[in-house]
C-alpha positions as CSV (number, residue, x, y, z in Angstrom):
1,M,51.7,-69.3,82.4
2,G,50.0,-69.3,79.1
3,R,50.1,-65.6,78.1
4,N,52.5,-62.8,78.5
5,L,52.0,-60.7,81.6
6,K,50.0,-57.5,81.2
7,F,52.3,-55.8,83.8
8,K,56.0,-56.2,83.6
9,T,56.9,-54.9,87.1
10,P,55.3,-54.6,90.5
11,E,55.8,-50.8,90.2
12,E,53.8,-50.7,87.0
13,L,51.0,-52.7,88.5
14,E,51.1,-50.6,91.7
15,T,50.8,-47.3,89.7
16,A,47.8,-48.6,87.9
17,I,46.1,-49.7,91.2
18,K,46.9,-46.3,92.8
19,S,45.1,-44.6,89.9
20,Y,42.0,-46.7,90.7
21,F,42.1,-45.6,94.4
22,K,42.6,-42.0,93.4
23,K,39.7,-42.2,90.9
24,C,37.5,-43.6,93.7
25,D,38.6,-41.0,96.2
26,T,38.1,-38.0,93.9
27,N,34.8,-39.0,92.3
28,Q,32.7,-36.0,91.5
29,E,28.9,-35.9,91.5
30,E,26.6,-33.1,90.5
31,F,23.7,-32.1,92.8
32,I,20.8,-29.7,92.4
33,T,19.6,-27.4,95.2
34,K,16.0,-26.7,96.0
35,E,16.5,-23.4,94.1
36,G,17.6,-25.3,91.0
37,E,21.2,-24.4,91.2
38,T,23.8,-27.1,90.5
39,F,26.9,-27.8,92.3
40,T,29.6,-30.5,92.3
41,K,30.7,-32.4,95.4
42,T,33.4,-35.1,96.0
43,V,31.6,-38.3,96.8
44,P,34.1,-41.2,97.2
45,V,33.2,-44.5,95.6
46,P,33.7,-47.7,97.6
47,Y,36.8,-49.7,96.6
48,T,36.1,-53.1,95.1
49,V,38.3,-55.9,93.8
50,E,36.1,-55.8,90.6
51,G,36.8,-52.1,90.3
52,I,40.6,-52.8,90.4
53,C,40.1,-55.4,87.7
54,E,38.2,-53.0,85.5
55,V,40.8,-50.3,85.7
56,L,43.6,-52.8,85.1
57,G,41.8,-54.3,82.2
58,I,42.0,-57.8,83.6
59,T,39.5,-60.4,84.8
60,R,39.1,-61.3,88.5
61,Q,40.7,-64.7,87.8
62,T,43.8,-62.9,86.3
63,L,44.0,-60.8,89.5
64,L,43.9,-64.0,91.5
65,N,46.7,-65.3,89.4
66,Y,48.7,-62.1,90.1
67,E,48.0,-62.7,93.8
68,K,49.0,-66.4,94.1
69,A,49.8,-68.3,91.0
70,E,53.2,-69.7,90.2
71,G,55.2,-67.4,87.9
72,Y,53.6,-64.3,89.4
73,E,55.5,-64.2,92.6
74,I,56.9,-60.7,92.1
75,F,53.3,-59.3,92.2
76,F,52.0,-61.1,95.3
77,D,52.8,-58.3,97.7
78,T,51.3,-55.6,95.4
79,I,48.0,-57.4,95.1
80,E,47.9,-58.4,98.8
81,K,48.3,-54.7,99.7
82,A,45.7,-53.6,97.3
83,K,43.2,-56.2,98.5
84,A,43.9,-55.2,102.1
85,K,43.1,-51.6,101.3
86,V,39.8,-52.7,99.6
87,L,39.0,-54.9,102.7
88,T,39.6,-52.0,105.1
89,N,37.5,-49.7,103.0
90,T,34.7,-52.3,102.8
91,M,34.7,-53.0,106.5
92,E,34.8,-49.3,107.6
93,R,32.0,-48.3,105.2
94,A,29.8,-51.2,106.3
95,L,30.4,-50.5,110.0
96,S,29.7,-46.8,109.5
97,G,26.5,-47.5,107.6
98,K,27.8,-46.1,104.3
99,N,27.7,-49.6,102.6
100,N,25.0,-52.2,102.6
101,A,26.2,-54.9,105.1
102,A,25.0,-57.7,102.8
103,V,27.2,-56.4,100.0
104,A,30.2,-56.2,102.4
105,I,29.5,-59.8,103.6
106,F,29.4,-61.0,100.0
107,S,32.7,-59.4,99.3
108,L,34.3,-60.8,102.4
109,V,33.2,-64.3,101.7
110,N,34.1,-64.2,98.0
111,N,37.2,-62.1,97.9
112,Y,38.9,-62.7,101.3
113,G,38.0,-66.2,102.5
114,Y,35.7,-65.3,105.3
115,K,33.0,-67.7,106.1
116,N,29.5,-67.2,107.6
117,A,29.1,-68.8,111.0
118,N,26.3,-71.0,109.6
119,H,28.3,-72.0,106.5
120,K,29.1,-75.7,106.3
121,E,31.3,-77.4,103.7
122,T,29.7,-80.5,102.3
123,T,32.1,-83.5,102.2
124,E,31.7,-86.9,100.5
125,D,30.7,-88.4,103.8
126,D,27.9,-85.9,104.2
127,K,26.5,-86.8,100.7
128,N,26.2,-90.5,101.7
129,I,24.1,-90.0,104.8
130,N,20.8,-91.9,104.7
131,I,18.1,-90.8,107.1
132,N,15.4,-93.3,107.9
133,I,12.6,-91.6,109.8
134,Q,10.2,-93.9,111.6
135,Y,6.9,-92.3,112.4
136,P,4.7,-93.5,115.3
137,P,1.6,-95.4,114.1
138,E,-0.7,-92.6,115.1
139,A,1.1,-90.0,113.1
140,K,0.4,-91.7,109.7
């Protein structure tokens, strides 16, 4: 590890992450009625990995380090639980129509290792394929 850890204990990290979820769950928005009266309503904000990073004041890469890198082992479980909560929220919101499905798919692919069924990894062997197409004389 190059730098000192921003969080010294898993409990300190967990407290900061819980503050993010609470902020999302208690988000207040102001609305105006047809009569011009304003009122405030709780409108939960979807959980995101990027939102956790913003509240923690770290980059996404730093969060990934806290999740899997050598030297961060004491934080693995805390980050895994937080990402599981984000994943559940993402899936439930997408399935209920509250989130755009494309955004949910993007998050699942980029944050959780899911792959689209039509996704194919390119290997070195794939790069060296030469295709020689022979057209019949009448097609030229």
